[in-house]
KOLVOMI-854235 format. One record per atom (N, C-alpha, C): x, y, z. Coordinates in steps of 0.05 Angstrom, whole numbers, padded with zeros to 5 digits, always signed. Example, Ala and Ser with C-alpha at 12.3 -4.5 7.8 and 13.67 -1.06 7.14 Angstrom:
BEGIN
+00264-00114+00156;+00246-00090+00156;+00264-00066+00156;+00257-00045+00142;+00273-00021+00143;+00258+00001+00157;
REM end
This chain:
BEGIN
+00754+01651+00685;+00736+01660+00670;+00710+01646+00685;+00684+01649+00695;+00673+01634+00708;+00651+01627+00685;+00643+01604+00696;+00620+01596+00670;+00589+01592+00685;+00573+01591+00677;+00552+01582+00685;+00544+01538+00694;+00549+01551+00721;+00539+01519+00731;+00518+01509+00717;+00513+01478+00719;+00488+01460+00724;+00491+01449+00746;+00465+01424+00738;+00465+01408+00765;+00489+01393+00778;+00501+01392+00791;+00527+01375+00794;+00517+01366+00835;+00553+01367+00845;+00556+01363+00878;+00564+01396+00885;+00555+01386+00916;+00547+01424+00918;+00578+01437+00917;+00580+01468+00917;+00605+01470+00926;+00605+01484+00960;+00614+01498+00968;+00627+01505+00983;+00599+01537+00996;+00602+01554+00970;+00581+01581+00975;+00546+01560+00968;+00543+01540+00967;+00519+01536+00953;+00505+01529+00937;+00529+01534+00911;+00534+01525+00898;+00532+01505+00883;+00534+01496+00850;+00537+01472+00851;+00565+01468+00825;+00577+01455+00824;+00599+01452+00810;+00584+01458+00782;+00615+01454+00763;+00597+01449+00729;+00594+01421+00732;+00579+01420+00708;+00570+01398+00694;+00560+01398+00666;+00573+01388+00648;+00566+01397+00626;+00564+01356+00603;+00558+01375+00588;+00549+01357+00561;+00515+01333+00570;+00529+01312+00571;+00516+01292+00561;+00523+01265+00594;+00509+01253+00596;+00531+01233+00616;+00503+01202+00607;+00514+01188+00607;+00502+01162+00603;+00490+01143+00627;+00460+01134+00635;+00441+01125+00666;+00444+01106+00648;+00470+01089+00680;+00475+01066+00677;+00455+01038+00683;+00438+01054+00689;+00410+01035+00701;+00403+01018+00667;+00400+01046+00646;+00390+01043+00625;+00404+01045+00602;+00427+01047+00597;+00450+01044+00570;+00439+01072+00561;+00435+01098+00567;+00439+01115+00548;+00436+01138+00557;+00447+01161+00538;+00446+01187+00551;+00427+01211+00560;+00444+01226+00579;+00415+01234+00591;+00429+01266+00600;+00401+01288+00590;+00418+01309+00598;+00417+01315+00628;+00441+01329+00635;+00434+01330+00671;+00417+01363+00667;+00396+01344+00700;+00383+01360+00700;+00390+01393+00716;+00367+01412+00706;+00381+01435+00730;+00372+01440+00757;+00386+01464+00766;+00376+01465+00787;+00350+01476+00796;+00336+01475+00808;+00309+01485+00800;+00311+01517+00804;+00333+01538+00808;+00330+01562+00809;+00345+01570+00794;+00347+01541+00761;+00355+01550+00744;+00390+01549+00734;+00402+01571+00721;+00431+01566+00711;+00447+01583+00740;+00466+01566+00754;+00483+01586+00774;+00501+01599+00752;+00514+01619+00772;+00536+01644+00765;+00548+01653+00801;+00574+01637+00802;+00589+01646+00827;+00606+01668+00832;+00607+01678+00841;+00625+01706+00826;+00644+01705+00861;+00663+01721+00852;+00677+01732+00873;+00693+01754+00877;+00707+01766+00885;+00719+01787+00893;+00718+01803+00913;+00751+01800+00923;+00759+01803+00951;+00751+01786+00977;+00741+01804+00988;+00722+01789+01010;+00702+01785+01010;+00691+01785+00993;+00663+01784+00986;+00655+01756+00960;+00629+01749+00956;+00628+01724+00941;+00600+01727+00939;+00575+01724+00913;+00555+01726+00911;+00551+01690+00886;+00527+01686+00900;+00511+01676+00872;+00488+01685+00848;+00482+01681+00841;+00458+01689+00815;+00458+01666+00807;+00427+01668+00807;+00408+01652+00794;+00398+01656+00768;+00392+01646+00751;+00382+01655+00717;+00346+01664+00722;+00339+01640+00734;+00307+01638+00738;+00307+01661+00762;+00287+01687+00744;+00282+01716+00763;+00306+01741+00761;+00324+01722+00750;+00356+01746+00756;+00349+01743+00778;+00366+01712+00804;+00364+01727+00834;+00380+01725+00839;+00391+01741+00863;+00417+01745+00873;+00403+01715+00894;+00419+01705+00887;+00414+01672+00921;+00423+01680+00939;+00461+01684+00941;+00471+01694+00961;+00503+01703+00962;+00503+01718+00983;+00516+01743+00979;+00531+01742+01019;+00555+01731+01010;+00570+01723+01040;+00592+01750+01043;+00595+01752+01057;+00622+01778+01058;+00641+01765+01082;+00670+01751+01067;+00683+01739+01101;+00667+01722+01115;+00654+01702+01097;+00638+01679+01106;+00613+01692+01110;+00612+01710+01124;+00576+01721+01130;+00570+01727+01130;+00532+01717+01120;+00518+01718+01098;+00498+01756+01098;+00506+01769+01083;+00488+01788+01078;+00453+01794+01068;+00460+01778+01058;+00424+01763+01057;+00402+01737+01060;+00387+01738+01065;+00378+01706+01074;+00389+01697+01044;+00407+01671+01050;+00410+01654+01022;+00379+01635+01016;+00388+01616+00998;+00370+01601+00989;+00391+01585+00965;+00381+01553+00967;+00388+01533+00953;+00393+01532+00926;+00410+01520+00907;+00406+01522+00887;+00382+01505+00865;+00384+01489+00892;+00363+01462+00877;+00338+01463+00908;+00329+01491+00887;+00306+01502+00919;+00280+01522+00901;+00258+01519+00901;+00243+01528+00895;+00233+01556+00912;+00254+01576+00902;+00267+01608+00917;+00234+01618+00939;+00241+01616+00963;+00219+01625+00967;+00222+01656+00976;+00199+01657+00985;+00185+01688+00991;+00203+01712+00977;+00207+01709+00943;+00221+01727+00927;+00235+01726+00937;+00263+01722+00945;+00283+01722+00956;+00306+01728+00921;+00312+01752+00936;+00323+01759+00919;+00320+01769+00890;+00302+01758+00884;+00281+01764+00855;+00297+01802+00841;+00290+01803+00818;+00298+01824+00810;+00260+01828+00789;+00240+01850+00806;+00227+01860+00801;+00217+01876+00779;+00202+01870+00757;+00201+01884+00727;+00178+01861+00711;+00158+01882+00705;+00169+01905+00703;+00147+01931+00727;+00137+01927+00748;+00132+01934+00762;+00139+01930+00785;+00145+01937+00808;+00155+01930+00839;+00129+01933+00852;+00127+01919+00874;+00105+01917+00892;+00078+01902+00882;+00054+01920+00886;+00029+01913+00884;+00018+01927+00858;-00002+01911+00837;-00012+01932+00821;-00042+01926+00833;-00063+01947+00855;-00079+01935+00861;-00106+01915+00856;-00114+01900+00859;-00135+01882+00844;-00123+01870+00815;-00100+01879+00809;-00099+01877+00776;-00103+01886+00761;-00122+01906+00769;-00126+01931+00743;-00118+01959+00747;-00121+01956+00716;-00112+02001+00708;-00124+01993+00683;-00109+02026+00690;-00130+02034+00662;-00106+02064+00648;-00090+02059+00634;-00073+02072+00619;-00079+02083+00587;-00073+02107+00582;-00087+02117+00557;-00112+02110+00549;-00130+02108+00573;-00159+02105+00555;-00171+02081+00560;-00149+02066+00562;-00144+02022+00555;-00150+02014+00580;-00166+02002+00591;-00172+01985+00616;-00158+01955+00608;-00133+01950+00629;-00122+01923+00632;-00131+01912+00658;-00120+01881+00651;-00131+01867+00679;-00100+01845+00680;-00085+01843+00697;-00069+01828+00695;-00075+01811+00720;-00058+01784+00706;-00056+01759+00724;-00053+01763+00750;-00074+01746+00769;-00076+01756+00805;-00055+01747+00809;-00031+01747+00827;-00009+01726+00834;-00005+01726+00861;-00017+01746+00872;-00021+01746+00904;-00046+01726+00905;-00064+01714+00917;-00086+01712+00918;-00104+01707+00942;-00086+01714+00962;-00110+01719+00979;-00102+01755+00990;-00097+01771+00971;-00101+01792+00978;-00121+01808+00958;-00114+01781+00922;-00125+01795+00899;-00113+01809+00884;-00081+01822+00877;-00074+01832+00883;-00045+01814+00849;-00030+01840+00836;-00016+01824+00811;+00017+01830+00825;+00026+01819+00836;+00050+01824+00858;+00078+01815+00836;+00094+01847+00843;+00125+01834+00843;+00130+01825+00795;+00116+01835+00791;+00106+01836+00759;+00114+01811+00746;+00121+01817+00737;+00119+01786+00703;+00140+01771+00698;+00164+01779+00711;+00188+01765+00706;+00194+01744+00738;+00180+01744+00755;+00184+01720+00780;+00196+01700+00761;+00191+01678+00740;+00196+01656+00736;+00208+01654+00715;+00209+01679+00700;+00228+01675+00681;+00257+01664+00672;+00257+01653+00658;+00294+01647+00654;+00308+01664+00640;+00324+01681+00659;+00345+01704+00642;+00362+01693+00626;+00371+01690+00615;+00396+01687+00591;+00426+01706+00587;+00450+01681+00603;+00465+01703+00606;+00489+01715+00579;+00495+01736+00588;+00506+01764+00562;+00524+01758+00565;+00538+01752+00584;+00565+01758+00587;+00571+01749+00619;+00600+01734+00632;+00601+01716+00637;+00633+01726+00661;+00642+01727+00676;+00668+01725+00690;+00673+01719+00719;+00690+01730+00730;+00700+01714+00762;+00682+01731+00771;+00672+01763+00764;+00666+01778+00777;+00640+01797+00765;+00629+01778+00753;+00607+01804+00741;+00595+01777+00723;+00570+01790+00725;+00552+01767+00701;+00525+01791+00692;+00517+01781+00669;+00500+01800+00651;+00477+01779+00640;+00457+01789+00659;+00436+01761+00651;+00405+01790+00641;+00398+01772+00619;+00373+01795+00604;+00350+01771+00596;+00322+01782+00592;+00317+01763+00585;+00288+01796+00572;+00264+01785+00551;+00253+01794+00548;+00218+01790+00561;+00208+01813+00560;+00181+01802+00573;+00163+01808+00543;+00153+01782+00532;+00135+01786+00513;+00118+01803+00520;+00097+01822+00505;+00063+01832+00498;+00041+01803+00528;+00035+01800+00527;+00015+01777+00542;-00019+01802+00549;-00033+01789+00570;-00056+01793+00572;-00055+01808+00586;-00062+01837+00598;-00056+01858+00621;-00032+01866+00620;-00007+01861+00602;+00005+01876+00592;+00015+01885+00566;+00004+01883+00547;+00012+01882+00518;+00029+01903+00499;+00058+01897+00512;+00077+01918+00516;+00110+01899+00508;+00122+01902+00493;+00140+01882+00481;+00170+01901+00507;+00185+01887+00528;+00201+01899+00541;+00222+01885+00545;+00259+01898+00534;+00275+01878+00537;+00288+01878+00567;+00296+01870+00575;+00312+01864+00606;+00326+01861+00616;+00351+01887+00626;+00385+01878+00628;+00395+01876+00665;+00411+01860+00667;+00407+01869+00696;+00434+01855+00699;+00458+01859+00704;+00487+01861+00710;+00489+01855+00745;+00500+01842+00750;+00512+01843+00781;+00533+01831+00769;+00552+01852+00789;+00577+01842+00793;+00596+01857+00816;+00617+01850+00824;+00624+01852+00853;+00644+01867+00847;+00651+01885+00869;+00686+01899+00868;+00689+01901+00901;+00706+01919+00916;+00707+01914+00939;+00696+01921+00959;+00670+01927+00944;+00663+01953+00958;+00633+01930+00967;+00626+01921+00947;+00608+01904+00953;+00589+01900+00926;+00563+01890+00925;+00559+01883+00896;+00535+01898+00893;+00534+01909+00868;+00519+01933+00847;+00513+01903+00823;+00481+01929+00835;+00466+01923+00811;+00447+01930+00805;+00450+01943+00773;+00418+01940+00759;+00407+01938+00740;+00388+01952+00731;+00364+01941+00719;+00363+01964+00691;+00369+01949+00669;+00348+01966+00642;+00328+01958+00636;+00315+01974+00630;+00286+01959+00615;+00287+01978+00590;+00275+01970+00569;+00283+01978+00541;+00255+01968+00517;+00238+01990+00512;+00209+01992+00507;+00220+01982+00472;+00227+01955+00464;+00229+01949+00430;+00207+01942+00420;+00182+01944+00432;+00162+01948+00409;+00145+01976+00406;+00124+01965+00415;+00102+01993+00405;+00093+02004+00423;+00083+02037+00427;+00059+02041+00446;+00081+02051+00471;+00060+02064+00491;+00085+02069+00508;+00077+02045+00537;+00094+02042+00543;+00103+02015+00569;+00099+02013+00590;+00081+02020+00609;+00095+02025+00631;+00118+02008+00651;+00119+02026+00672;+00152+02006+00678;+00156+02021+00698;+00168+01997+00717;+00185+02001+00746;+00202+01982+00751;+00218+01986+00770;+00231+01968+00777;+00244+01969+00814;+00262+01945+00825;+00270+01953+00839;+00285+01910+00850;+00289+01917+00865;+00304+01889+00884;+00288+01876+00894;+00294+01852+00921;+00280+01841+00930;+00290+01824+00955;+00312+01836+00970;+00341+01824+00985;+00328+01824+01020;+00336+01803+01029;+00332+01806+01056;+00354+01810+01063;+00352+01827+01084;+00377+01841+01096;+00390+01824+01116;+00412+01812+01120;+00415+01800+01150;+00432+01815+01161;+00427+01833+01188;+00443+01854+01203;+00461+01840+01222;+00456+01819+01224;+00485+01795+01236;+00469+01781+01249;+00477+01768+01277;+00465+01749+01296;+00440+01749+01303;+00423+01730+01303;+00395+01736+01314;+00378+01742+01289;+00361+01756+01297;+00333+01759+01278;+00323+01787+01282;+00310+01805+01258;+00298+01824+01252;+00294+01838+01288;+00280+01821+01309;+00283+01840+01333;+00308+01856+01342;+00326+01840+01335;+00352+01840+01353;+00365+01865+01339;+00360+01868+01307;+00372+01888+01301;+00367+01909+01306;+00388+01939+01290;+00380+01966+01298;+00383+01973+01267;+00359+01982+01265;+00360+01990+01238;+00353+02034+01230;+00375+02046+01201;+00371+02062+01208;+00367+02074+01180;+00338+02091+01172;+00328+02096+01158;+00322+02122+01150;+00330+02129+01128;+00331+02154+01142;+00296+02175+01120;+00279+02162+01130;+00245+02173+01114;+00232+02181+01135;+00225+02214+01112;+00204+02219+01135;+00182+02213+01129;+00170+02203+01106;+00142+02195+01105;+00145+02161+01098;+00122+02166+01106;+00113+02126+01096;+00078+02123+01087;+00081+02099+01069;+00057+02107+01050;+00033+02085+01076;+00009+02090+01090;-00008+02083+01100;-00020+02066+01069;-00026+02048+01091;-00036+02028+01081;-00067+02012+01090;-00075+02003+01077;-00119+01993+01096;-00117+01967+01099;-00108+01954+01134;-00108+01925+01138;-00094+01907+01117;-00106+01882+01124;-00088+01866+01111;-00088+01862+01080;-00096+01874+01066;-00096+01883+01042;-00078+01902+01027;-00070+01911+01034;-00036+01938+01035;-00049+01940+01019;-00072+01959+01013;-00081+01977+00984;-00074+02008+01005;-00058+02026+00988;-00052+02057+01004;-00068+02066+01000;-00061+02083+01028;-00086+02096+01031;-00078+02132+01035;-00060+02135+01027;-00038+02162+01036;-00016+02167+01052;-00005+02190+01040;+00027+02198+01050;+00022+02204+01084;+00040+02193+01100;+00033+02209+01125;+00058+02210+01143;+00068+02222+01157;+00102+02230+01176;+00104+02206+01180;+00132+02200+01187;+00135+02177+01199;+00133+02173+01223;+00135+02202+01247;+00136+02210+01265;+00099+02221+01270;+00077+02225+01266;+00059+02213+01268;+00036+02206+01273;+00038+02180+01252;+00024+02160+01253;+00026+02139+01269;+00054+02136+01278;+00067+02116+01301;+00098+02111+01290;+00101+02141+01310;+00133+02133+01307;+00156+02104+01315;+00135+02103+01338;+00155+02067+01343;+00157+02053+01331;+00132+02052+01299;+00134+02028+01293;+00148+02046+01258;+00160+02059+01254;+00151+02084+01230;+00183+02087+01231;+00191+02112+01254;+00207+02124+01249;+00239+02111+01245;+00257+02103+01235;+00282+02100+01247;+00297+02127+01232;+00291+02146+01235;+00325+02165+01221;+00332+02158+01241;+00335+02170+01267;+00360+02154+01278;+00359+02130+01279;+00376+02113+01290;+00382+02088+01289;+00370+02079+01314;+00359+02056+01314;+00347+02036+01336;+00342+02008+01328;+00334+02002+01352;+00330+01971+01344;+00293+01971+01330;+00289+01955+01324;+00273+01931+01316;+00253+01934+01339;+00270+01908+01343;+00243+01901+01363;+00213+01895+01351;+00188+01889+01368;+00182+01876+01352;+00160+01888+01329;+00163+01909+01320;+00150+01921+01302;+00142+01898+01275;+00123+01902+01270;+00117+01887+01249;+00110+01912+01225;+00131+01903+01200;+00123+01928+01184;+00127+01919+01148;+00103+01937+01137;+00104+01916+01105;+00095+01951+01092;+00122+01970+01089;+00101+01992+01080;+00126+01998+01071;+00110+02019+01051;+00138+02031+01031;+00150+02059+01034;+00178+02057+01046;+00177+02094+01051;+00186+02117+01021;+00189+02144+01034;+00188+02170+01011;+00206+02182+01029;+00207+02211+01012;+00224+02223+01022;+00240+02224+01045;+00269+02218+01033;+00288+02199+01038;+00316+02228+01036;+00322+02227+01059;+00349+02251+01063;+00372+02232+01048;+00386+02248+01021;+00400+02242+01009;+00419+02259+01019;+00449+02237+01009;+00470+02244+01024;+00489+02262+01006;+00508+02274+01013;+00519+02301+00987;+00521+02291+00956;+00523+02261+00950;+00529+02254+00917;+00503+02246+00913;+00478+02248+00933;+00447+02241+00926;+00450+02220+00931;+00455+02202+00938;+00445+02173+00950;+00442+02172+00969;+00424+02151+00984;+00409+02147+01008;+00420+02126+01014;+00420+02122+01046;+00436+02090+01052;+00422+02084+01079;+00413+02057+01074;+00399+02049+01097;+00415+02018+01102;+00401+02029+01139;+00424+02008+01150;+00417+01993+01167;+00438+01965+01166;+00421+01939+01190;+00442+01932+01207;+00438+01932+01231;+00463+01938+01240;+00454+01909+01272;+00477+01895+01273;+00477+01872+01296;+00503+01882+01323;+00511+01882+01327;+00532+01892+01351;+00547+01901+01338;+00565+01896+01333;+00592+01906+01320;+00586+01906+01277;+00572+01892+01272;+00573+01882+01245;+00546+01887+01239;+00549+01894+01205;+00517+01890+01196;+00510+01897+01161;+00497+01907+01148;+00488+01904+01120;+00489+01932+01118;+00488+01946+01087;+00469+01971+01091;+00473+01957+01058;+00446+01980+01048;+00440+01980+01017;+00440+02014+01005;+00456+02026+00988;+00456+02041+00971;+00451+02049+00952;+00418+02068+00939;+00411+02068+00922;+00414+02110+00914;+00402+02120+00885;+00411+02149+00875;+00374+02157+00869;+00374+02176+00848;+00357+02179+00852;+00332+02173+00844;+00345+02147+00828;+00327+02131+00808;+00313+02111+00830;+00306+02111+00844;+00296+02097+00871;+00284+02113+00891;+00267+02137+00885;+00260+02154+00909;+00240+02134+00932;+00230+02108+00929;+00213+02092+00945;+00231+02070+00956;+00225+02065+00973;+00245+02031+00980;+00227+02023+01009;+00213+01990+01004;+00191+01982+01020;+00204+01970+01035;+00196+01958+01065;+00210+01957+01086;+00196+01934+01101;+00204+01908+01097;+00187+01889+01113;+00191+01866+01125;+00185+01857+01144;+00201+01856+01169;+00191+01821+01169;+00174+01812+01145;+00185+01779+01145;+00181+01765+01169;+00146+01774+01167;+00138+01765+01188;+00127+01728+01192;+00122+01725+01160;+00111+01696+01150;+00132+01680+01154;+00163+01688+01156;+00187+01671+01153;+00199+01685+01175;+00187+01676+01193;+00201+01679+01214;+00225+01704+01236;+00218+01719+01211;+00237+01745+01213;+00261+01737+01217;+00270+01719+01199;+00309+01715+01197;+00318+01740+01184;+00299+01757+01170;+00309+01776+01155;+00296+01792+01151;+00310+01817+01136;+00292+01846+01137;+00288+01854+01113;+00273+01857+01079;+00261+01858+01065;+00268+01897+01066;+00290+01897+01048;+00301+01929+01039;+00295+01939+01005;+00282+01936+00991;+00278+01943+00970;+00273+01960+00964;+00292+01974+00944;+00286+02008+00931;+00269+01994+00914;+00253+02021+00899;+00238+02014+00877;+00240+02053+00868;+00237+02048+00841;+00232+02066+00822;+00208+02076+00824;+00191+02070+00835;+00165+02079+00837;+00151+02068+00855;+00124+02089+00862;+00113+02075+00887;+00091+02049+00890;+00081+02045+00904;+00061+02013+00904;+00035+02031+00889;+00029+02006+00872;-00001+02014+00856;+00015+02037+00844;+00033+02035+00826;+00041+02061+00812;+00024+02066+00783;+00017+02039+00774;+00014+02029+00766;-00022+02052+00750;-00022+02049+00772;-00059+02058+00784;-00058+02090+00788;-00041+02102+00816;-00030+02128+00818;-00020+02138+00793;-00002+02135+00784;+00015+02135+00762;+00046+02154+00783;+00052+02148+00822;+00073+02167+00832;+00099+02148+00817;+00114+02165+00805;+00144+02155+00802;+00136+02129+00780;+00122+02124+00772;+00107+02107+00745;+00134+02123+00725;+00140+02101+00707;+00153+02109+00679;+00143+02107+00661;+00140+02121+00636;+00132+02104+00613;+00151+02116+00594;+00157+02084+00575;+00180+02076+00565;+00166+02086+00539;+00169+02108+00523;+00165+02107+00494;+00174+02091+00476;+00166+02083+00457;+00188+02062+00428;+00230+02068+00438;+00235+02044+00437;+00265+02055+00427;+00272+02071+00468;+00255+02070+00484;+00267+02082+00510;+00273+02066+00521;+00299+02077+00543;+00319+02048+00552;+00315+02063+00585;+00317+02060+00607;+00314+02070+00633;+00317+02049+00649;+00341+02061+00674;+00362+02049+00682;+00362+02059+00712;+00361+02025+00730;+00362+02041+00762;+00375+02023+00775;+00396+02026+00795;+00420+02013+00808;+00407+02005+00841;+00436+02000+00852;+00439+02005+00881;+00453+01983+00890;+00474+01988+00910;+00489+01970+00918;+00487+01948+00956;+00491+01935+00951;+00491+01922+00980;+00523+01918+00986;+00531+01919+01014;+00551+01924+01023;+00548+01916+01048;+00583+01906+01057;+00576+01898+01099;+00585+01923+01115;+00571+01928+01122;+00588+01949+01155;+00607+01924+01166;+00633+01930+01171;+00646+01919+01178;+00664+01937+01204;
REM end
């Protein structure tokens, strides 16, 4: 059975060897507690040809290699997580425009966490240190509570299992209202997928979406749905697989074509290899971002339970009644 790892020497997968108890400071002769990595407690999973490292801060998927090939852009255990890599988004994905919304006749103002644009970005658990509820060689369950606070006066428990099987990594997220009043809720993951060698420009994207949410300039304020083949097909229409090239995308897509079992499959390929993310009807939206500020080393593909700015538009927003829970999930797998 795997155990949470604390600060120690690096392992092959970028995690750390377990360090337990206290150590003696040789300079002063006193016992000191080992320092934890910046991304929190580490959980190393393995199953067949897959490995994964999950960090407790933000319930973040830190690495996901398949036969040693990265399927997501990784980051180091003792690194301040860059660009929201692998983050679990809760209690909303994407943005609340201006951080302000009105619900049941009450105005709320969230902290502005995207100062360049003036929005509240990616929820309230970005730097929350989740606690393990169970851990084994191929599965870990992390949990945290979003406490009532300015702009979000509800108490919601979040539970998220990560598990490996022979077909990839599965994550589910459950939000449960354990307080009073109806709590607005949305969730999603934030992986940067790696198609293979090269960068975003070199990879082929298959995205079965008929509509894209148009946004206003650099502020990315939603302005309305348009067909992917109407506004800018070269930028948005990937219903047939094709190379991304120099396309710059930071948009949400919907009206998703589903397979017979109800799942949506988004694929990213390079040569004969690639990666795919699949999700069911609990996520009717997917955000795609070409990560231009990060030199386009990965493509963010983020299934979402609701639209951007859903706290204002209500599109896809879940209202959790006291005691009610909502679960969504997705799978990341290699194309081999």
